[in-house]
N, C-alpha and C positions, 0 to 999 in steps of 0.2 A: 333771080337765084331760085333754084329749085328748093322746095321745102323738104326737109327731113323727116322721117317718122319718128315719132317719140321715142319708141323702144327699138331704134335702128342699132344693129350690131355693129359696134365699134371694133372688135378683136383685130380684123384685119386690115385696120386704119394705120398708116404710116405713123411712127412716132419718133421724135427725135432722139438722137443717141445720147445714153447718160454721160455726164461731164463729171469727171473726178473733181473732188473738191480741193482746195488750196492745201490742205494738209497733206494729202497724198499725190501731189502735183508731180514730184520726181518720179523716175522710174521705178518700178516695184523691185528691181534687182539691188538699188543702191543700198538699202538696208542690209540685205543679206552679206552683200560685198564688203561693206564697213565693218560688219561684226565678224566676219571671217579673218580680214586684216587685223582688227584688234585682237582676235584669239591668238593669232601668230606672235602678235607682241606681248601678250599676256603670258603664253607659255615662254617666250624668250625672256621674260623678265624673271620668272620664277627660276629658270636655270641661271640667270645672272646672279641672284641673290644667293642660291646654293653655291655659284664658283666663287662669288664674294666672300663668302663665309669659309670656303674651304682654304682660299687664300690666305684668309687670316690666322686660321688654325694651323697652316703650315709655315707660318711666319714668312711667306713670301712676297708680302705687301711691297717690300722696299728693295725688291731685287731690281727694278728698272728704276733708275735715278734722274729719267729725264723725261718730260712730256713733249712727245712728238706726235701731234693727232693724226697727221698722214705718212709720214716718213716711218713712224714707230710701227705700221702695221707690218713691217718686214723683219722678220727676227735675224740676227746674226747668220751669215750665210757661209763665213769662213772662219778658219782658226784664228786669224787676226781680228776679225770683228768680234768673237767670244772673247778673247784676250782683253780688249779695249772695253768691254760692258763690265767684266770681272774687274777690271781697274778701277772702274767709276764706283763699283759697289764697295771695295776695299777702302774707298776714303770716305765713306760715312760711318758713323758711331756704330750702328748696328754689328758691322763687321769687327770694327777695331775692339769694341768692348765686349762682345759676346760671341762673335763667330770667326776670331782670329785663328788661322790655320785651315779655314774650309777649302776643300779643293776646288778645282775648275768644274768636276762632273756633280760635285755636291751644288755648287752655285747654278748651274745649269737646271737642276730640278726644280729649284725655287723659281727660277726665271721664266721656266714654261708655263708655271701657275699663274704668275703675274700677267705674262703676256697672252696668255688664253683670256684672262679676265678682261683685260683692255681690249683684245681682238673681238670679244663677244659683245662689248660695249659698242664697237664700231659697227657690227653687223646689226644691233637693234637699230642704232642710228639710219643705216641704210636702207632697212627694212619700212622704218617710218617714212623716211622722205620718199621712197619710191611709191609706197602706197599711198601716201598723202598727195603727191604732184598728180599720180595717175587717177585716183579719185576726183581730184579736182579739175583736171583737163578733160575728163569724160563726163562731168557734171552729174556724179553718182553721189555727192555728198549732200544728205537731206538738208534742207532750209535751216538754219541757225544752228547748224554743226559744225562750221567751218573754224570758228574761234576755238571751240573746244578741242577739235582735232590738232590744231597748230600749237595749242598749249602743251599738248603731250610732246611736241619736237622741242618746244622751248626748254620745257621742264628736263627733257633728257639732255640737251646742251649744257643745261645748268648743272645737272649731275656729273658730267664729264669734267667740268671745272673744279667742282666740290672734291671730285676723287683726288685731282692733283693736288688742290690745296691740303687733302688730308696728308697725301703722300710726302708733301714737302715738309710736313711736320717733323717728320723721322730722319730727315737728312743733314740735320745740324745738330750741334750742342752735344748733349748726353744722351738723347733720345734713343732707346731701343726699339721702340715701336712707334706708331703713328699716334698722335693725341688722341686720347679716347672720346673726347667730346666733338673731333672732327669725324671720327669713325662713326658715332651716333647720328651726327648730321648726314653723313654720306648714306648711311642705311636708311635713315628716316625718310630722305627723299625718295628712295627706291620703293619703299612701301606706299608711299602717296602716290607716286607714278602708278605702281598696280592697282590700289584702290580705286583710281580713277578710271583706269581701263576697265575694271571689274563692273563699276557703276555704268559706263558707257555700253559695255557689252550687255547688260540686263536691259537696258534701254533700248537698245537697238534689235533685241530679241522679238519686240513687238510692234506693231505699226503706231504710229503717233496717234492717230486717232483712238486707238484701243487704250494708250496710255492717259489721254485727255478723259477718256471714260471713267477709268479706273481710279483717276485722281478724285473724283467725285465721292467715292468711297473710300478715299484715305483716312487713316488714323492718325490724326496730330500728335496725340499723346506718344503713340508706340513709334511715330516717326523721329520725335524730339529724342526719345529714349533711346532710339537706335543711334541716333548721332552721337550720344554722350557714350555708348558703349564702343562706338568707332574710335573716339577720343581718347577714352582710357587705355585701350588695346595699344593704341598708337604710342602713349606715354609708356607703357609696360616694353614695348618694343626697344624704345630708346634706352631705357634702364638696362635691357639687356645687351645692347650694345655696348653701353658702357663697362659692362660686366665682362664682356668678350674682349674689349679694348686693352684692359689690363689683367687678364686672365683670373678674374676673381671668383669665377666658378671651380677653380681647382683648389681652394683652400676653404676651411669651414665645411667638412663633408659630412657633419652630422646634423640631423634634422629630428624635432622642429628646432632644438636650440642649436646655437651657435658657440662651438668651444665651450659647452656647458652652461651658457648663460643665454637670455633671450636677446641681448646685443653683444656683438664681438667685443673683446677687448681692444682696448685702445681705438675706439671707434672715433674719438676727435682728436687723434695725436699730432696731426699735421697742423702746422701753421703757415699760413691762417686757416680759419676753420674750414673754408669753402672748398680748399684742396682735398680735402677729405672725401667731397662728394665725387669727385673723379679720379682720385689715385689712391685712396685707401680702399684696398681690396674688400675688408671686412664691411666696411661702410657702403660700398656700392652694393655688395652681395645683399646687406640687411635690407636696403629700400627696394631692391628688386624683389625680394621676397615679400614684404609687406606690401607692396602695389599689387602683387599677384593676388594675395589674400583680398585685399580690396575689391579688385576687379572680379574675382569669383564672386564676391558678394553682390557686387552690381549685377552681373550677367544674370546670377539666380532671381535677383529681385525682379528683373525686368521679363524673365521668363516667366514669372509669376503672373505680371500684370498681363503678358501677351496671352496667357491660358485663356482669359475672358473674351479675346477676339472673337468677332463672329465668322471670321474668315479663317478656317483650318489650316491653309497653307501658309497664313502668315504665323499663325500658333506654330505651326511645324518648323518653319524657317528660324525661329526665335529658339525652339528645343535644340535645333542643330548646333546652335552657337553654345547653350549651355553644355551639351554633350561633348563638344569639340573643347571647352574649357576645363571639363573634368579630365579628359585625355592629356592637355597640355599641362595641366597643373603635376599629374602623377609623372609625367615624362621629365618635366623640371626637377621635380625631388628626386628622382631616379639618377638623372644627370649629375646633378650636385654630390649624390651620396657616391658616386663612382669617379669623383673628380674630374667631371667633364671630359670624357674621352672623344676623340673628333666624331667619331660614328653616332654618338648620342647627342652631341652638341648641334651637329648638322640637322639632326631629326628634330630635335626641339626648335629649332629655327624655322625648318619647314612646317611646323605646328602651328608657329607664328604666322605664317603666310595663309596657312588653312583657316585659322580662327578670325583675322582681321578680313577675310575675303566674304566668310559665312556672316560676319557682323554687317557687312557691306550690303549683303544680300538680303536680310533680315530687314533692313531699314528700307531698302527697295520695295520689299514686299508690303510692309506698312504704308509707305507713300504711294505706291501703286499697286494695290491687291490685285491678285490673279482671280479670275472668275471661277465660281463654282456653281454647282447647281442647287436649284431652290431646295431639292431634298437633301443634299448635305448641310 
């Protein structure tokens, strides 16, 4: 073997090609593709929540009295089909006790709302199935994400079943609407799915290696507090669903008092006492108000703690939650004081969507801080 000079220039020597680590072993396009798919689902879920709210506000939720996941995709196509659907509706308590004498054209108006709501659910399920199977077959799902993305589909299927469970509560007895606690369950699961999609999108917006590096700078205290904010916001959303379920926002339109007092009259009038938590409009609205005050105080307290964060982007994320909470509280007060017209009620519901998504983002920023310059 020939001896090489000590100072031989090695710049032109062949070097083995760099190999990607296990973390980034999948194709580069996988994370952006998954994020785009999740973004479509996220947008559809927001529309779904709005359409569901309008379905409730227009008293259209009981217009379709059967659950046909496949054949129900087709609306009535003839006069005989419309009459058959109308006859089914006229057999339920809502028609007999509240809408007796409704014309076929009036029935068609509420039917289209409910049909659109269910149809949108089918579209979301189809978008999930096509996207998930396509990503799976092309091996574009990053390692460790298959179960999480599959869980979204399982929750979506469960949401459809809960939707029918909710509707079924208003088809017998003397019920004029669906049971409020079932409505709260249905809406609550929709917000769970939306929040999960938001979290997944935030995680997919950065390489896995960047997330692992960011986690070394995580702020455990703020991460925990961010989780509490998400939970407290979720409870307020459930209470808001109970308010919507019995139209409790259309009574007691004074603020900050209720009918001139701190608590509404007859707050525990129903027997047994627990019925008041679901069926007494004054009691339900009272607890929605009180929890709103507690939630706002918690958001301000967490924002105050977040001000000390070394990462300004994390601080800004929690400040965004506080600013939205102020807007949402004002909007809630205005909605109640105007007896909850549909346009204010739906805007207030959209505010809840924005608030919980901002809380999810703030917690994600605390757990996976964004990089910032040393100068900042």
